FIGULO-299482 format. One record per residue (C-alpha): residue number from 1; x negated, y negated, z negated; residue in three letters. Coordinates in steps of 0.25 Angstrom, whole numbers. Last residue first. Example, Ala and Ser with C-alpha at 12.3 -4.5 7.8 and 13.67 -1.06 7.14 Angstrom:
<rs>
[2; [-55; 4; -29]; SER]
[1; [-49; 18; -31]; ALA]
</rs>
This chain:
<rs>
[456; [-479; -173; -164]; PRO]
[455; [-474; -173; -149]; LEU]
[454; [-478; -185; -141]; LYS]
[453; [-473; -198; -136]; TYR]
[452; [-481; -210; -130]; ALA]
[451; [-476; -224; -128]; HIS]
[450; [-482; -235; -120]; LEU]
[449; [-478; -249; -124]; VAL]
[448; [-474; -261; -116]; ASN]
[447; [-463; -267; -124]; ASP]
[446; [-451; -267; -114]; ASP]
[445; [-457; -257; -104]; ARG]
[444; [-460; -245; -112]; THR]
[443; [-470; -235; -108]; GLY]
[442; [-468; -220; -108]; ALA]
[441; [-476; -208; -112]; TYR]
[440; [-472; -194; -117]; VAL]
[439; [-484; -186; -122]; VAL]
[438; [-487; -171; -121]; GLY]
[437; [-498; -173; -111]; ASN]
[436; [-489; -181; -101]; ALA]
[435; [-475; -185; -101]; VAL]
[434; [-472; -199; -95]; VAL]
[433; [-459; -207; -97]; PRO]
[432; [-454; -217; -87]; SER]
[431; [-455; -231; -93]; THR]
[430; [-448; -234; -106]; PRO]
[429; [-440; -246; -111]; SER]
[428; [-446; -251; -124]; GLY]
[427; [-449; -246; -138]; SER]
[426; [-445; -232; -135]; LEU]
[425; [-434; -223; -139]; THR]
[424; [-436; -208; -139]; THR]
[423; [-428; -196; -134]; THR]
[422; [-430; -181; -135]; TRP]
[421; [-421; -170; -131]; LEU]
[420; [-412; -179; -123]; PRO]
[419; [-398; -175; -119]; ALA]
[418; [-394; -168; -107]; CYS]
[417; [-381; -167; -98]; VAL]
[416; [-377; -154; -91]; ARG]
[415; [-365; -156; -82]; PRO]
[414; [-359; -148; -89]; SER]
[413; [-364; -150; -104]; GLY]
[412; [-377; -149; -111]; SER]
[411; [-391; -153; -112]; CYS]
[410; [-400; -155; -124]; GLY]
[409; [-409; -144; -120]; ASN]
[408; [-405; -138; -107]; VAL]
[407; [-407; -147; -95]; GLY]
[406; [-420; -141; -91]; ALA]
[405; [-428; -154; -92]; ALA]
[404; [-424; -155; -106]; ASP]
[403; [-423; -170; -109]; TYR]
[402; [-432; -181; -115]; ALA]
[401; [-429; -195; -118]; ALA]
[400; [-436; -208; -117]; ILE]
[399; [-429; -221; -122]; ARG]
[398; [-429; -236; -121]; ARG]
[397; [-414; -236; -118]; GLU]
[396; [-416; -247; -108]; SER]
[395; [-426; -238; -100]; PHE]
[394; [-423; -224; -101]; ALA]
[393; [-435; -214; -100]; SER]
[392; [-433; -199; -97]; VAL]
[391; [-441; -187; -101]; TYR]
[390; [-437; -174; -95]; VAL]
[389; [-442; -161; -102]; LEU]
[388; [-446; -147; -98]; GLY]
[387; [-461; -149; -99]; ASN]
[386; [-462; -163; -92]; ALA]
[385; [-452; -172; -85]; ILE]
[384; [-453; -187; -85]; ALA]
[383; [-443; -197; -82]; LEU]
[382; [-441; -211; -77]; GLY]
[381; [-435; -225; -81]; GLN]
[380; [-421; -221; -84]; PRO]
[379; [-411; -232; -85]; SER]
[378; [-403; -230; -98]; ALA]
[377; [-393; -221; -106]; ALA]
[376; [-397; -209; -98]; LEU]
[375; [-387; -197; -95]; HIS]
[374; [-395; -184; -93]; VAL]
[373; [-391; -174; -83]; THR]
[372; [-392; -159; -80]; TRP]
[371; [-393; -149; -69]; LEU]
[370; [-389; -161; -60]; PRO]
[369; [-378; -158; -49]; SER]
[368; [-382; -155; -35]; CYS]
[367; [-370; -155; -26]; THR]
[366; [-367; -149; -12]; ALA]
[365; [-380; -141; -11]; THR]
[364; [-386; -141; 3]; THR]
[363; [-394; -153; 0]; THR]
[362; [-402; -145; -11]; HIS]
[361; [-399; -149; -25]; CYS]
[360; [-399; -136; -32]; ALA]
[359; [-413; -131; -32]; ALA]
[358; [-420; -143; -38]; PHE]
[357; [-409; -143; -49]; ASP]
[356; [-406; -157; -53]; PHE]
[355; [-409; -165; -66]; ALA]
[354; [-402; -178; -69]; SER]
[353; [-406; -190; -77]; LEU]
[352; [-395; -201; -78]; THR]
[351; [-393; -215; -80]; TYR]
[350; [-379; -221; -79]; ARG]
[349; [-372; -234; -75]; THR]
[348; [-358; -239; -74]; THR]
[347; [-356; -254; -72]; VAL]
[346; [-343; -260; -75]; GLN]
[345; [-342; -273; -66]; VAL]
[344; [-351; -269; -54]; GLU]
[343; [-350; -253; -55]; GLY]
[342; [-359; -241; -53]; SER]
[341; [-373; -238; -58]; HIS]
[340; [-381; -225; -58]; PHE]
[339; [-395; -221; -62]; PHE]
[338; [-402; -208; -60]; GLN]
[337; [-415; -201; -65]; LEU]
[336; [-416; -188; -57]; ALA]
[335; [-422; -175; -61]; TYR]
[334; [-425; -163; -51]; VAL]
[333; [-427; -149; -57]; VAL]
[332; [-434; -137; -51]; HIS]
[331; [-448; -140; -58]; LYS]
[330; [-448; -154; -63]; ALA]
[329; [-444; -165; -53]; VAL]
[328; [-441; -179; -56]; ALA]
[327; [-434; -188; -46]; PRO]
[326; [-440; -202; -44]; PRO]
[325; [-433; -213; -52]; TYR]
[324; [-421; -221; -47]; GLU]
[323; [-411; -211; -44]; VAL]
[322; [-397; -217; -42]; GLY]
[321; [-386; -207; -46]; ASP]
[320; [-387; -193; -41]; THR]
[319; [-384; -184; -29]; ALA]
[318; [-394; -173; -27]; ALA]
[317; [-401; -169; -14]; ARG]
[316; [-411; -159; -9]; TRP]
[315; [-416; -155; 4]; THR]
[314; [-415; -169; 10]; PRO]
[313; [-416; -172; 25]; THR]
[312; [-430; -174; 32]; CYS]
[311; [-433; -182; 44]; ILE]
[310; [-446; -179; 52]; LYS]
[309; [-450; -189; 63]; PRO]
[308; [-447; -181; 71]; THR]
[307; [-436; -172; 67]; GLY]
[306; [-433; -163; 56]; ALA]
[305; [-433; -160; 41]; CYS]
[304; [-423; -152; 32]; ARG]
[303; [-435; -144; 26]; ARG]
[302; [-449; -148; 30]; SER]
[301; [-453; -162; 25]; GLY]
[300; [-462; -155; 15]; THR]
[299; [-455; -162; 3]; ALA]
[298; [-442; -156; 7]; ASP]
[297; [-432; -168; 3]; PHE]
[296; [-425; -172; -9]; GLY]
[295; [-414; -182; -13]; VAL]
[294; [-409; -186; -26]; LEU]
[293; [-398; -195; -25]; ALA]
[292; [-392; -209; -28]; GLY]
[291; [-380; -217; -32]; GLY]
[290; [-378; -232; -35]; ASN]
[289; [-367; -242; -38]; SER]
[288; [-363; -256; -38]; LEU]
[287; [-376; -264; -35]; GLU]
[286; [-379; -254; -24]; ASP]
[285; [-382; -240; -21]; GLY]
[284; [-393; -229; -20]; ASN]
[283; [-403; -223; -29]; ASP]
[282; [-411; -212; -23]; ILE]
[281; [-420; -202; -29]; GLY]
[280; [-431; -195; -20]; ILE]
[279; [-435; -181; -19]; TRP]
[278; [-446; -173; -12]; VAL]
[277; [-445; -158; -12]; VAL]
[276; [-455; -147; -12]; GLY]
[275; [-453; -144; -27]; ASN]
[274; [-457; -158; -30]; SER]
[273; [-459; -172; -24]; ILE]
[272; [-452; -185; -30]; THR]
[271; [-450; -197; -21]; PRO]
[270; [-450; -211; -26]; ALA]
[269; [-436; -216; -29]; THR]
[268; [-426; -222; -20]; VAL]
[267; [-418; -235; -21]; ALA]
[266; [-406; -241; -13]; PRO]
[265; [-399; -253; -17]; LEU]
[264; [-389; -257; -6]; VAL]
[263; [-387; -242; -1]; ASP]
[262; [-397; -233; 5]; PRO]
[261; [-392; -222; 14]; ASN]
[260; [-394; -208; 10]; ILE]
[259; [-398; -198; 21]; GLY]
[258; [-410; -194; 12]; THR]
[257; [-420; -194; 24]; ASP]
[256; [-433; -188; 21]; GLY]
[255; [-444; -193; 31]; VAL]
[254; [-455; -185; 36]; TRP]
[253; [-470; -185; 38]; LEU]
[252; [-469; -200; 37]; PRO]
[251; [-477; -210; 45]; ALA]
[250; [-490; -215; 39]; CYS]
[249; [-497; -229; 40]; THR]
[248; [-511; -232; 41]; LYS]
[247; [-515; -247; 42]; PRO]
[246; [-519; -245; 53]; SER]
[245; [-512; -234; 59]; GLY]
[244; [-509; -219; 57]; ALA]
[243; [-502; -209; 47]; CYS]
[242; [-493; -197; 52]; LYS]
[241; [-502; -188; 44]; THR]
[240; [-514; -194; 37]; VAL]
[239; [-509; -203; 25]; GLY]
[238; [-513; -192; 15]; ALA]
[237; [-499; -192; 9]; ALA]
[236; [-493; -188; 22]; ASP]
[235; [-479; -195; 22]; TYR]
[234; [-465; -191; 17]; ALA]
[233; [-454; -201; 17]; ARG]
[232; [-442; -200; 8]; VAL]
[231; [-430; -208; 12]; GLU]
[230; [-417; -215; 8]; PHE]
[229; [-409; -219; 20]; THR]
[228; [-410; -230; 30]; HIS]
[227; [-423; -233; 23]; ALA]
[226; [-426; -231; 8]; VAL]
[225; [-439; -224; 6]; ARG]
[224; [-446; -214; -3]; ALA]
[223; [-460; -210; -1]; VAL]
[222; [-467; -196; 0]; TYR]
[221; [-482; -194; 2]; LEU]
[220; [-485; -180; 6]; VAL]
[219; [-498; -172; 2]; GLY]
[218; [-491; -162; -7]; ASN]
[217; [-484; -173; -16]; ALA]
[216; [-483; -188; -15]; VAL]
[215; [-473; -199; -20]; ALA]
[214; [-472; -213; -14]; PRO]
[213; [-461; -223; -18]; SER]
[212; [-459; -231; -5]; TRP]
[211; [-459; -228; 10]; GLY]
[210; [-467; -231; 23]; VAL]
[209; [-481; -226; 22]; VAL]
[208; [-495; -232; 20]; SER]
[207; [-510; -229; 23]; TRP]
[206; [-523; -232; 16]; LEU]
[205; [-518; -243; 8]; PRO]
[204; [-529; -254; 3]; ALA]
[203; [-538; -253; -9]; CYS]
[202; [-544; -264; -18]; THR]
[201; [-557; -262; -25]; LYS]
[200; [-561; -274; -34]; PRO]
[199; [-571; -275; -27]; MET]
[198; [-568; -271; -13]; GLY]
[197; [-563; -259; -5]; SER]
[196; [-552; -248; -5]; CYS]
[195; [-546; -242; 8]; GLY]
[194; [-552; -228; 3]; ASP]
[193; [-558; -229; -11]; VAL]
[192; [-547; -232; -22]; GLY]
[191; [-546; -217; -26]; ALA]
[190; [-531; -216; -23]; ALA]
[189; [-533; -222; -9]; ASP]
[188; [-521; -230; -7]; PHE]
[187; [-508; -225; 1]; ALA]
[186; [-497; -235; 4]; SER]
[185; [-482; -234; 2]; VAL]
[184; [-472; -242; 10]; GLY]
[183; [-464; -255; 10]; GLN]
[182; [-475; -264; 4]; GLY]
[181; [-485; -255; -3]; VAL]
[180; [-480; -244; -12]; PRO]
[179; [-492; -235; -17]; ALA]
[178; [-497; -221; -13]; TYR]
[177; [-510; -219; -21]; VAL]
[176; [-519; -209; -13]; PHE]
[175; [-528; -198; -14]; SER]
[174; [-526; -190; -27]; ASP]
[173; [-512; -194; -27]; THR]
[172; [-504; -206; -31]; ILE]
[171; [-490; -211; -29]; ALA]
[170; [-486; -225; -31]; PRO]
[169; [-474; -230; -38]; GLN]
[168; [-463; -238; -32]; ALA]
[167; [-458; -249; -42]; SER]
[166; [-461; -261; -34]; GLY]
[165; [-472; -271; -31]; ASP]
[164; [-477; -265; -17]; ALA]
[163; [-492; -264; -17]; LEU]
[162; [-501; -274; -10]; GLY]
[161; [-513; -272; -18]; SER]
[160; [-523; -260; -21]; ALA]
[159; [-532; -258; -32]; SER]
[158; [-545; -252; -36]; TRP]
[157; [-553; -248; -49]; ILE]
[156; [-543; -257; -57]; ALA]
[155; [-549; -264; -69]; ASN]
[154; [-550; -258; -83]; CYS]
[153; [-550; -264; -98]; THR]
[152; [-556; -257; -110]; LYS]
[151; [-554; -263; -123]; PRO]
[150; [-565; -264; -124]; ASN]
[149; [-571; -267; -110]; GLY]
[148; [-572; -260; -97]; SER]
[147; [-564; -253; -86]; CYS]
[146; [-566; -252; -71]; GLY]
[145; [-570; -238; -71]; ALA]
[144; [-568; -231; -84]; GLY]
[143; [-553; -232; -89]; GLY]
[142; [-551; -217; -86]; ALA]
[141; [-539; -220; -76]; ALA]
[140; [-548; -230; -68]; ASP]
[139; [-539; -240; -63]; PHE]
[138; [-532; -241; -49]; ALA]
[137; [-523; -253; -46]; LEU]
[136; [-512; -254; -36]; LEU]
[135; [-507; -268; -35]; GLN]
[134; [-494; -275; -31]; ALA]
[133; [-495; -285; -43]; ALA]
[132; [-483; -277; -48]; ALA]
[131; [-493; -266; -51]; THR]
[130; [-497; -252; -46]; THR]
[129; [-506; -244; -56]; VAL]
[128; [-515; -233; -53]; TYR]
[127; [-524; -227; -64]; VAL]
[126; [-535; -220; -58]; PHE]
[125; [-543; -207; -60]; GLY]
[124; [-536; -200; -48]; ASN]
[123; [-522; -202; -54]; ALA]
[122; [-515; -211; -64]; VAL]
[121; [-502; -219; -61]; ASP]
[120; [-495; -232; -65]; LEU]
[119; [-485; -239; -57]; SER]
[118; [-479; -253; -57]; ARG]
[117; [-489; -260; -66]; ALA]
[116; [-486; -275; -69]; ALA]
[115; [-496; -284; -62]; GLY]
[114; [-511; -288; -62]; ARG]
[113; [-514; -276; -71]; LEU]
[112; [-524; -276; -83]; THR]
[111; [-531; -263; -86]; ALA]
[110; [-532; -257; -100]; THR]
[109; [-540; -246; -107]; TRP]
[108; [-539; -235; -117]; LEU]
[107; [-526; -242; -122]; PRO]
[106; [-522; -245; -136]; ALA]
[105; [-513; -236; -144]; CYS]
[104; [-501; -237; -153]; LYS]
[103; [-499; -225; -161]; ASN]
[102; [-486; -222; -167]; PRO]
[101; [-489; -224; -178]; THR]
[100; [-501; -233; -178]; GLY]
[99; [-514; -233; -170]; SER]
[98; [-520; -230; -156]; CYS]
[97; [-533; -235; -149]; GLY]
[96; [-538; -221; -145]; THR]
[95; [-534; -206; -145]; ALA]
[94; [-520; -208; -143]; ARG]
[93; [-520; -196; -135]; ARG]
[92; [-514; -203; -123]; GLU]
[91; [-526; -212; -122]; ASP]
[90; [-520; -225; -116]; PHE]
[89; [-523; -232; -103]; ALA]
[88; [-517; -246; -100]; GLU]
[87; [-513; -254; -88]; LEU]
[86; [-510; -268; -90]; VAL]
[85; [-501; -280; -86]; PHE]
[84; [-504; -292; -94]; PRO]
[83; [-493; -296; -92]; PHE]
[82; [-482; -286; -93]; VAL]
[81; [-480; -273; -85]; ASP]
[80; [-489; -264; -95]; SER]
[79; [-495; -251; -90]; THR]
[78; [-498; -237; -95]; ALA]
[77; [-508; -226; -94]; TYR]
[76; [-509; -213; -102]; VAL]
[75; [-523; -207; -104]; VAL]
[74; [-524; -192; -107]; ARG]
[73; [-530; -188; -94]; ALA]
[72; [-519; -195; -86]; SER]
[71; [-506; -202; -90]; THR]
[70; [-496; -211; -84]; VAL]
[69; [-487; -222; -90]; PRO]
[68; [-473; -227; -84]; ALA]
[67; [-474; -241; -80]; VAL]
[66; [-476; -250; -92]; SER]
[65; [-469; -261; -100]; GLY]
[64; [-468; -276; -103]; GLY]
[63; [-465; -284; -116]; GLY]
[62; [-477; -281; -124]; PRO]
[61; [-491; -284; -118]; ALA]
[60; [-500; -273; -114]; GLY]
[59; [-495; -259; -115]; LEU]
[58; [-494; -256; -130]; SER]
[57; [-497; -241; -133]; ALA]
[56; [-488; -231; -141]; THR]
[55; [-491; -218; -148]; TRP]
[54; [-485; -204; -152]; ALA]
[53; [-470; -207; -151]; GLU]
[52; [-463; -195; -154]; HIS]
[51; [-459; -182; -147]; LEU]
[50; [-452; -171; -156]; SER]
[49; [-440; -170; -147]; ALA]
[48; [-448; -165; -136]; VAL]
[47; [-451; -152; -144]; ASP]
[46; [-443; -141; -138]; ASP]
[45; [-441; -147; -124]; VAL]
[44; [-456; -149; -122]; GLY]
[43; [-467; -158; -124]; ILE]
[42; [-481; -152; -122]; THR]
[41; [-480; -146; -108]; SER]
[40; [-483; -157; -98]; GLU]
[39; [-490; -151; -85]; GLY]
[38; [-478; -152; -76]; PRO]
[37; [-476; -167; -78]; ASN]
[36; [-463; -170; -70]; PHE]
[35; [-460; -184; -65]; SER]
[34; [-459; -177; -51]; THR]
[33; [-465; -190; -44]; HIS]
[32; [-474; -182; -33]; ALA]
[31; [-485; -192; -36]; PRO]
[30; [-486; -188; -51]; GLY]
[29; [-479; -189; -64]; TYR]
[28; [-467; -199; -60]; ALA]
[27; [-477; -210; -60]; PHE]
[26; [-491; -204; -61]; MET]
[25; [-501; -198; -71]; SER]
[24; [-492; -190; -80]; TRP]
[23; [-503; -180; -86]; ASP]
[22; [-500; -166; -88]; CYS]
[21; [-514; -159; -85]; GLY]
[20; [-523; -170; -91]; ALA]
[19; [-532; -178; -82]; ALA]
[18; [-547; -175; -82]; VAL]
[17; [-555; -187; -87]; PHE]
[16; [-559; -198; -78]; VAL]
[15; [-572; -204; -74]; LEU]
[14; [-577; -192; -66]; SER]
[13; [-564; -192; -58]; MET]
[12; [-566; -206; -53]; VAL]
[11; [-580; -203; -48]; LEU]
[10; [-575; -190; -41]; ALA]
[9; [-564; -199; -35]; LEU]
[8; [-574; -208; -29]; PHE]
[7; [-582; -198; -23]; GLY]
[6; [-570; -190; -18]; SER]
[5; [-564; -203; -12]; ARG]
[4; [-577; -208; -5]; ARG]
[3; [-580; -194; 1]; LEU]
[2; [-566; -192; 6]; GLY]
[1; [-565; -206; 12]; MET]
</rs>
């Protein structure tokens, strides 16, 4: 396995250029889902108000939208979710195929998908796409292998089928693509070698676990699960320890039990791992009202853990409204996008972004109040943190706004409430924002456009 994998990866890497240091290449930035780009330093609190739309690109046919774009090696990738479903690659420096004010750009290359994209990631020299046709597709990120014609079109280098059609995002490392299959998560060889055969090449899972919404950090695969309580499950990310059988399945290294019983309409986010803690966000309730929590466990499965099999209790907790997007973590602050609804005849709704002190929300603390809060006018779609700024997109408002991550500039009152330092209205309802290489990106879901914002 090692010789074939290393030889193939050497060939792949010879075909692609070196990735930029502050790319945003995966959902929620990376496999740990922090939504924090630590390498980005171009746009800051002092000049964010000067952002302007630098260029746009139409994504396939109008009337649809995109999953959140991703970037790697000065290329930005985006998708269209209306027929004909496409994946497109654009030069983020606007060096080719652009005209007008703001520039409207043509793609470097295009690939046709069998169904609407559900996720988009770039790693290991591949662009990985999962689709509503239950497929995982891997394309050459450089637009070389499997590509031809003018304009250039590309075919997948390898694919897998049988994926769950849902909103759960895969997690990707150098070795594996962890993707939702059935009621669990399955690991595929990220290089498309082991477990793969045929022409066109198709790949089978190498091993599987029970759970949903994978995240990976420090050699551990974490999944969220709703069982008798909301859970986090930790597995060996290499698929070795506690793994056996044919097909191979793995038992958890430990299980984190939140102690929160699910209601009629329970939901749990993908895990986020940072500062030695694995967090999940919970949305719990019914048609009449909801509530939620941020809950964290020791990521090593050591503190507050006991028994055989090992069960862990939370080391960190904050009461919230319903949390529907993975918690974001930047340095020593944990951020949560929240939604609350109450009532049957007169319905009350609120959308908020709240920032919590990492050190203040241990389970021994009676209360854990936010450091600061933002009141949002519409449903948030996601967030991105970079260079002291938090960017949030709001769906029906068609808006992206940037806030001071420190809760100082534009913030006042007690409890502290923050106003945006920059805001822009887009042509349609935005995806989660992405910040990389001095550019803020978002796709729009009503008119199928990719937007790029830069400093003058």
